[in-house]
C-alpha positions in Angstrom: 112.3 110.2 123.4 115.5 108.4 123.6 118.2 108.4 120.9 117.4 104.7 120.1 113.8 105.2 119.3 114.0 108.6 117.5 115.0 107.0 114.2 112.0 104.6 114.4 109.6 107.5 115.1 111.1 109.5 112.2 110.9 106.4 109.9 107.2 106.2 110.6 106.7 109.8 109.6 108.8 109.4 106.5 106.9 106.4 105.4 103.6 108.2 106.0 104.8 111.2 103.8 106.0 108.9 101.0 102.7 106.9 101.1 100.6 110.1 101.1 102.6 111.7 98.3 102.1 108.6 96.1 98.3 109.0 96.2 96.7 110.4 93.0 93.8 112.7 93.6 90.5 111.1 92.6 88.5 114.3 92.4 86.2 113.1 95.1 86.9 114.9 98.4 85.6 112.1 100.6 87.7 109.4 98.8 90.8 111.6 98.8 90.3 112.3 102.6 90.1 108.6 103.3 93.0 107.7 101.1 95.2 110.2 102.9 94.0 109.3 106.4 94.9 105.6 106.0 98.7 106.2 106.0 98.3 108.9 108.6 96.5 106.5 110.9 99.1 103.7 110.2 101.9 106.1 111.1 100.1 106.8 114.4 100.0 103.1 115.1 103.6 102.6 114.2 104.7 105.5 116.5 102.5 104.1 119.3 104.2 100.7 118.9 107.6 102.4 119.2 106.4 104.0 122.4 105.4 100.6 123.8 108.8 99.2 122.9 110.8 102.1 124.4 108.5 104.2 126.6 108.5 104.0 130.4 105.8 106.3 131.5 102.6 104.3 132.4 100.3 107.1 131.2 102.0 107.4 127.8 102.1 103.6 127.4 98.3 103.5 128.1 97.8 106.3 125.6 99.8 104.3 123.0 97.7 101.3 123.6 94.5 103.3 123.1 95.9 104.9 119.9 96.7 101.5 118.5 93.2 100.2 119.2 91.4 103.3 118.1 93.4 104.0 114.9 93.1 100.3 113.9 89.4 100.4 114.3 89.2 103.6 112.2 91.5 102.1 109.5 89.1 99.1 109.2 86.1 101.5 109.0 87.8 103.6 106.3 88.9 100.6 104.3 85.3 99.2 104.3 84.0 102.7 103.3 86.6 103.0 100.5 85.6 99.6 99.1 82.0 100.8 98.8 82.8 104.3 97.5 86.1 104.4 95.6 85.8 105.1 91.9 86.4 102.0 89.8 89.1 102.2 87.2 
């Protein structure tokens, strides 16, 4: 990690923690799991994008691309599941 990308990586983690801490427990373990995993996955995507902008190692760049694709797919799956299962207020 270079000194230029370190703040970007840390900002991704900080945003994830802020987003996760702002979630009120629903009392439903499945719903709470998904609500917490959404910002976790988004942080992984953000960090992988930082790797693509600054990283040089071909293997790590491929991994970053895979992370973006996989995590985005899982986010879409979780968002759909949440629409079907989240308690209505």
